[in-house]
C-alpha positions as CSV (number, residue, x, y, z in Angstrom):
1,M,-107.8,65.0,-28.1
2,K,-104.2,65.2,-26.7
3,E,-102.0,65.8,-29.9
4,T,-99.8,62.6,-28.9
5,E,-103.0,60.4,-29.4
6,I,-103.7,59.2,-32.5
7,P,-107.4,60.3,-34.3
8,S,-109.7,56.8,-35.4
9,F,-111.3,57.1,-38.4
10,I,-114.8,55.9,-38.8
11,C,-113.8,54.9,-42.3
12,G,-111.2,56.1,-45.3
13,L,-114.2,59.1,-45.5
14,D,-114.1,59.7,-42.3
15,A,-110.0,60.2,-42.4
16,T,-110.4,61.7,-46.2
17,L,-113.0,64.6,-45.1
18,R,-110.2,65.2,-41.6
19,V,-107.9,66.9,-44.3
20,I,-110.1,67.8,-46.6
21,G,-113.1,69.3,-44.7
22,G,-114.6,72.4,-44.6
23,K,-114.9,75.5,-48.1
24,W,-111.8,76.4,-49.1
25,K,-109.7,73.2,-49.1
26,P,-111.4,71.0,-51.6
27,L,-111.3,74.7,-53.2
28,I,-107.0,74.6,-52.9
29,L,-105.9,71.7,-53.8
30,F,-108.3,72.0,-57.3
31,F,-106.6,74.8,-58.0
32,L,-102.8,73.4,-56.9
33,H,-103.5,70.6,-59.3
34,D,-102.5,72.2,-62.3
35,G,-99.2,73.1,-61.1
36,A,-97.4,75.6,-58.2
37,K,-99.3,78.5,-57.4
38,R,-97.2,81.2,-55.4
39,Y,-99.8,82.8,-52.9
40,G,-101.5,85.6,-54.4
41,E,-102.2,83.8,-57.7
42,L,-103.9,80.6,-55.4
43,K,-105.8,84.0,-53.3
44,R,-107.2,85.2,-56.7
45,C,-108.1,82.1,-57.7
46,V,-110.2,81.1,-54.4
47,R,-112.4,84.3,-54.9
48,G,-114.5,84.8,-51.4
49,V,-111.7,83.8,-49.3
50,S,-110.1,86.3,-46.5
51,D,-106.3,86.3,-46.2
52,K,-106.6,85.0,-42.6
53,M,-108.6,81.7,-43.3
54,L,-106.5,80.9,-46.9
55,I,-103.4,81.3,-45.1
56,Q,-105.1,79.0,-42.4
57,Q,-106.0,76.1,-44.8
58,L,-102.3,76.2,-46.4
59,K,-100.7,75.6,-43.0
60,E,-103.1,72.8,-42.4
61,L,-102.9,71.3,-45.9
62,E,-99.0,71.3,-44.9
63,S,-99.1,70.0,-42.3
64,D,-101.3,67.6,-43.3
65,G,-98.3,66.2,-46.0
66,V,-101.2,67.3,-48.9
67,V,-99.6,70.7,-49.7
68,S,-95.9,71.8,-49.7
69,R,-95.0,75.7,-49.3
70,A,-91.1,76.8,-51.0
71,D,-90.4,79.8,-49.6
72,H,-87.6,81.1,-51.6
73,Q,-85.8,83.7,-49.5
74,E,-86.2,86.8,-51.6
75,I,-86.9,90.3,-51.3
76,P,-89.8,90.6,-52.2
77,P,-91.2,87.5,-50.4
78,R,-91.6,84.9,-53.5
79,V,-93.7,82.0,-51.7
80,D,-95.0,78.6,-54.0
81,Y,-97.7,76.1,-52.5
82,A,-97.3,73.0,-54.8
83,L,-99.3,69.8,-53.8
84,T,-96.8,66.6,-53.2
85,P,-97.4,63.8,-54.2
86,T,-100.4,62.6,-51.2
87,G,-101.8,66.1,-52.4
88,R,-101.6,65.0,-56.1
89,S,-104.0,61.0,-55.2
90,L,-106.4,63.2,-53.3
91,A,-106.9,66.1,-56.3
92,H,-107.5,63.7,-58.6
93,A,-109.6,61.1,-56.2
94,L,-111.7,64.7,-56.1
95,S,-111.7,65.0,-59.7
96,P,-115.0,63.0,-60.5
97,L,-117.0,65.0,-57.7
98,C,-115.1,68.1,-60.0
99,E,-117.1,66.1,-63.1
100,W,-120.2,66.0,-61.0
101,G,-120.7,69.5,-60.2
102,T,-119.8,70.6,-63.9
103,E,-122.8,67.9,-65.2
104,N,-125.4,69.2,-62.8
105,S,-124.4,72.9,-62.2
106,D,-127.6,73.9,-63.7
107,M,-130.0,71.4,-61.0
108,I,-128.1,72.2,-58.6
109,A,-128.3,76.0,-59.2
110,S,-132.4,75.2,-59.1
111,A,-131.8,74.2,-56.0
112,L,-129.8,76.4,-53.6
113,S,-131.9,79.2,-55.0
114,R,-135.0,77.2,-53.6
115,R,-134.1,76.6,-50.6
116,G,-132.2,80.2,-50.4
117,G,-128.3,78.9,-50.3
118,K,-126.3,80.6,-52.3
């Protein structure tokens, strides 16, 4: 797709998945839902993510208008990430999935164990 082309979506879910697609973006949204976080704090919350991947995912979320980045121009560097109003509405929409995962975590763990997944 050319940069100037407007993507077409099959449905609203397709559009949403284009924004939150991937392993780390939903977790980033979840942890920013409580409020702005500095990079290091966010890295500790999203366990297992590499620096390269976290930076890439944050840049994509910022480009999509879901996350804002505030560089305070200080030494040592201080950068905060926060949800935009669009990001807050998206995080709110993900809340039922969080609840479902919490309610069914034992069943999910068993299913993953049976199929050899993590």
